[in-house]
PAZAPA-4460 file (N, C-alpha, C; in steps of 0.05 Angstrom, whole numbers, plus 32768, in hexadecimal, padded with zeros to 4 digits):
% residues 134
    n_x    n_y    n_z   ca_x   ca_y   ca_z    c_x    c_y    c_z   seq   type   mol
   80B0   912E   7BD6   80AE   9146   7BC6   80A3   915D   7BD8     1      M     A
   80B1   9174   7BD8   80A7   9189   7BEA   808E   9196   7BDE     2      P     A
   8080   91A3   7BEF   8067   91B0   7BE7   806E   91C9   7BD7     3      A     A
   805F   91CF   7BC1   8064   91E6   7BB1   8060   9200   7BC1     4      P     A
   8070   9213   7BBB   806E   922D   7BC9   8064   9242   7BB5     5      T     A
   805A   9257   7BC0   8050   926D   7BAF   8068   927B   7BA3     6      A     A
   8065   9283   7B8A   807C   9291   7B7D   8082   92AB   7B8A     7      P     A
   809B   92B3   7B8A   80A4   92CC   7B96   80A8   92E0   7B7F     8      I     A
   809C   92F7   7B82   809E   930C   7B6E   80B1   9321   7B78     9      T     A
   80C4   9328   7B66   80D7   933D   7B6D   80D2   9355   7B5B    10      Y     A
   80D6   936C   7B66   80D3   9385   7B56   80EB   9397   7B5D    11      Q     A
   80F8   93A0   7B48   810E   93B3   7B4D   8106   93CE   7B41    12      S     A
   810E   93E2   7B4E   8108   93FD   7B44   8123   940C   7B40    13      T     A
   8123   941C   7B2C   813A   942D   7B26   8132   9449   7B2B    14      T     A
   8141   9458   7B3B   8139   9473   7B40   8139   9485   7B27    15      P     A
   8128   9498   7B26   8126   94AA   7B0F   8140   94B9   7B0B    16      L     A
   814F   94BE   7B21   8168   94CC   7B1F   817C   94BC   7B0E    17      E     A
   817B   94A2   7B0F   818D   9491   7AFF   8188   9496   7AE1    18      S     A
   816F   9497   7ADA   8168   949C   7ABE   8170   94B8   7AB5    19      Y     A
   816C   94CB   7AC8   8174   94E7   7AC2   8192   94E9   7ABF    20      Q     A
   81A1   94DB   7AD0   81BE   94DB   7ACD   81C7   94D0   7AB2    21      D     A
   81BA   94BA   7AAA   81C0   94AE   7A90   81B9   94C1   7A79    22      L     A
   81A3   94CF   7A7C   819C   94E3   7A67   81B0   94F9   7A66    23      A     A
   81BA   9502   7A7D   81CF   9516   7A7E   81E9   950C   7A71    24      G     A
   81F0   94F3   7A76   8208   94E8   7A69   8204   94E7   7A4A    25      Q     A
   81EC   94DE   7A41   81E7   94DE   7A25   81E9   94F9   7A18    26      L     A
   81E0   950E   7A27   81E1   9529   7A1D   81FE   9532   7A1A    27      K     A
   820F   952B   7A2E   822B   9532   7A2C   8238   9524   7A15    28      R     A
   8231   950B   7A10   823C   94FC   79FA   8234   9509   79DF    29      I     A
   821A   9511   79DE   8210   951E   79C6   821F   9539   79C1    30      Q     A
   8224   9548   79D6   8233   9561   79D3   824F   955C   79C9    31      E     A
   825D   9548   79D4   8278   9542   79CA   8277   9538   79AD    32      E     A
   8264   9528   79A7   8261   951F   798B   825B   9536   7978    33      T     A
   824C   9549   7981   8246   9561   7972   825F   9571   796D    34      G     A
   8270   9573   7981   8289   9582   797E   829B   9575   7969    35      K     A
   829C   955A   796A   82AC   954B   7957   82A1   954F   793B    36      I     A
   8287   954E   7938   827A   9552   791E   8280   956E   7913    37      A     A
   827E   9582   7925   8284   959E   791C   82A1   95A0   7913    38      E     A
   82B3   9593   7920   82CF   9594   7918   82D2   9587   78FC    39      Q     A
   82C4   9571   78F8   82C5   9563   78DE   82B9   9575   78C8    40      R     A
   82A3   9583   78CF   8297   9595   78BB   82AA   95AC   78B4    41      Y     A
   82B9   95B6   78C8   82CC   95CB   78C2   82E3   95C1   78B0    42      R     A
   82EB   95A8   78B4   8302   959D   78A6   82FB   9595   7889    43      E     A
   82E5   9586   7886   82DE   957B   786B   82C3   9585   7861    44      I     A
   82B4   9592   7871   829A   959D   7869   8283   958B   7872    45      G     A
   826B   9596   7870   8253   9587   7878   824E   9572   7863    46      T     A
   823D   955E   7869   8237   954A   7855   822B   9557   783B    47      P     A
   821C   956D   783E   8212   957A   7826   8228   9586   7815    48      A     A
   823C   9592   7823   8252   959D   7814   8263   9588   7806    49      E     A
   8268   9572   7814   8276   955B   7808   8267   9551   77F0    50      V     A
   824D   954F   77F2   823C   9546   77DB   823E   9559   77C4    51      G     A
   823F   9573   77CA   8240   9587   77B4   825B   9585   77A6    52      A     A
   8271   9581   77B5   828B   957D   77A9   828B   9564   7797    53      R     A
   827F   954F   77A1   827E   9536   7791   826D   953A   7778    54      Q     A
   8257   9549   777A   8247   954F   7762   8256   9560   774E    55      A     A
   8266   9572   7758   8277   9583   7746   828B   9571   7738    56      A     A
   8297   955E   7746   82A9   954C   7739   829C   953B   7723    57      R     A
   8283   9532   7729   8275   9522   7715   826E   9534   76FC    58      R     A
   8268   954D   7701   8262   955F   76EB   827B   9563   76DA    59      Q     A
   8292   9567   76E7   82AB   956B   76D8   82B2   9551   76C8    60      L     A
   82AD   953B   76D5   82B3   9521   76C8   82A2   951E   76AF    61      E     A
   8288   9524   76B1   8276   9522   769B   827E   9535   7684    62      A     A
   8285   954D   768B   828E   9561   7677   82A7   9558   7669    63      A     A
   82BA   954D   7679   82D2   9543   766D   82CD   952B   765A    64      S     A
   82BB   951A   7662   82B4   9503   7651   82A8   950D   7637    65      Y     A
   8296   9520   7639   8289   952B   7621   829D   9538   760E    66      L     A
   82B1   9546   761A   82C5   9553   7609   82D7   953F   75FC    67      A     A
   82D9   9526   7607   82EB   9512   75FC   82DD   9501   75E6    68      A     A
   82C3   9505   75E2   82B5   94F5   75CE   82C0   94FD   75B2    69      V     A
   82C9   94E9   75A3   82D5   94F0   7588   82BF   94FB   7576    70      P     A
   82C8   950C   7565   82B5   9519   7552   82B0   9506   753A    71      L     A
   82C1   94F3   7536   82BE   94E1   751F   82D6   94E2   750D    72      G     A
   82DB   94CE   74FF   82F2   94CC   74ED   82E7   94D2   74D1    73      D     A
   82F0   94E8   74C5   82E7   94F0   74AB   82EE   94DB   7495    74      K     A
   8305   94CF   7498   830D   94BB   7484   82FA   94A3   7485    75      Y     A
   82F3   9499   749D   82E0   9483   749F   82C4   948B   7495    76      I     A
   82BC   94A3   749C   82A2   94AD   7493   82A1   94AE   7474    77      E     A
   82B6   94B8   7468   82B6   94BA   744B   82B8   949F   743D    78      Q     A
   82C8   948D   7449   82CC   9473   743B   82B5   9460   7440    79      S     A
   82A8   9461   7457   8293   944E   745D   8277   945A   745A    80      T     A
   8275   9474   745A   825B   9480   7458   824C   9482   7472    81      G     A
   8258   9478   7488   824B   9479   74A2   8252   9494   74AF    82      K     A
   823E   94A1   74B8   8242   94BB   74C6   8235   94BA   74E1    83      T     A
   823F   94C9   74F3   8233   94CA   750E   8235   94B1   751E    84      G     A
   824B   94A2   751B   824D   948A   752B   8251   948F   7548    85      Q     A
   825A   94A7   7550   825E   94AD   756C   8246   94BE   7577    86      F     A
   8232   94C1   7567   821B   94D1   7570   820D   94C6   7589    87      E     A
   8208   94AB   758B   81FC   94A1   75A3   820E   94A5   75BC    88      P     A
   8228   94A3   75B8   823A   94A8   75CE   8239   94C5   75D7    89      L     A
   8238   94D7   75C4   8237   94F3   75CA   821D   94FA   75D8    90      K     A
   8207   94EF   75D0   81ED   94F4   75DD   81ED   94EA   75FA    91      K     A
   81F9   94D2   75FE   81FB   94C7   7619   820C   94D9   762B    92      A     A
   8222   94E2   7620   8234   94F4   762F   8226   950E   7636    93      A     A
   8217   9519   7623   8209   9532   7628   81F4   952E   763E    94      E     A
   81E6   9517   763D   81D1   9511   7651   81DE   950E   766C    95      Q     A
   81F5   9501   766D   8203   94FD   7687   820C   9518   7692    96      Q     A
   8215   952A   7681   821D   9545   768A   8205   9554   7694    97      L     A
   81EF   9553   7686   81D7   9561   768F   81CD   9557   76AA    98      T     A
   81CE   953D   76AE   81C6   9532   76C8   81D9   953A   76DE    99      E     A
   81F3   953A   76D8   8207   9543   76EC   8203   9560   76F3   100      A     A
   81FC   9571   76E0   81F8   958D   76E5   81DF   9591   76F7   101      Q     A
   81CA   9581   76F3   81B2   9583   7704   81B9   957A   7720   102      K     A
   81C8   9564   7723   81D0   955A   773E   81E0   956F   774C   103      E     A
   81F2   957C   773E   8203   9591   774A   81F2   95A9   7753   104      Y     A
   81DF   95B1   7743   81CE   95C7   774B   81BE   95C0   7764   105      A     A
   81B4   95A7   7765   81A5   959F   777D   81B8   959E   7796   106      E     A
   81D0   9595   7792   81E3   9593   77A8   81EA   95AF   77B3   107      A     A
   81EC   95C2   77A1   81F2   95DE   77A9   81DC   95E9   77BB   108      L     A
   81C4   95E1   77B7   81AD   95EB   77C7   81B0   95E1   77E4   109      K     A
   81BD   95CA   77E8   81BE   95BE   7803   81D7   95C6   7813   110      K     A
   81E8   95D7   7807   8201   95DF   7815   81F9   95EF   782E   111      I     A
   8205   95E9   7843   8200   95F7   785C   81EE   95E7   786F   112      G     A
   81E1   95D3   7865   81D0   95C2   7875   81E2   95AF   7886   113      E     A
   81DA   95AC   789F   81E8   959A   78B1   81D5   9585   78BB   114      K     A
   81DE   956C   78BF   81CD   9558   78CA   81C4   955F   78E6   115      P     A
   81AC   9558   78ED   81A2   955E   7908   81A7   9546   791A   116      T     A
   81AD   954B   7934   81B2   9535   7947   8198   9525   794A   117      P     A
   819C   950B   7950   8185   94FA   7952   817E   94F4   796F   118      T     A
   818F   94FB   7982   8189   94F6   799E   8179   950D   79AA   119      I     A
   8163   9506   79B8   8152   951B   79C4   8160   9529   79DB   120      A     A
   8158   9542   79E1   8164   9550   79F7   8161   9541   7A11   121      E     A
   8149   953A   7A18   8143   952A   7A30   8132   9513   7A27   122      T     A
   813D   94FB   7A26   812E   94E4   7A1D   8115   94DF   7A2F   123      P     A
   8101   94D4   7A23   80E7   94D0   7A31   80EB   94BE   7A49   124      S     A
   80FD   94AA   7A47   8101   9498   7A5E   810D   94A6   7A76   125      W     A
   8119   94BD   7A72   8126   94CC   7A88   8111   94DE   7A96   126      A     A
   80F9   94DF   7A8B   80E5   94F1   7A96   80CF   94E1   7AA4   127      Q     A
   80CF   94C7   7AA2   80BA   94B7   7AAD   80BB   94B7   7ACB   128      R     A
   80A4   94B4   7AD8   80A3   94B0   7AF5   8097   9495   7AFA   129      T     A
   809E   948A   7B11   8094   946F   7B18   8078   9472   7B23   130      I     A
   8066   9462   7B19   804B   9462   7B24   8049   944A   7B37   131      T     A
   8039   944D   7B4B   8035   9439   7B5F   8024   9422   7B53   132      N     A
   8030   940A   7B53   8022   93F3   7B49   8017   93E3   7B60   133      V     A
   7FFD   93DF   7B60   7FF1   93D1   7B77   7FEB   93B4   7B70   134      S     A
***
């Protein structure tokens, strides 16, 4: 059996320029992604505008549903004595319309907002310097 030897320690260093080059590449990627997002916003609108359109559709849907609630059958009301059998349905439809109108009003306040990029201009790891380890 050979005699044990002292362990060998290796240390590799990466130049700061490599990190800065990578940060530059990430910045270029972010710029291209931003251009694509701007094109999408011009074509279909910002997420806030899309949400406002969807809220408007929900409002129209709720209004249409409320308009379709039957008023009641006079013959059935007269023969059975039951009145207001559709009243709970009408109240639910009115409540749904009110909520849809509130959502639409909130969505209109957000029109024009655009999401902010999440990548930093210069990442912190691209600014670090190597300290001498003794």
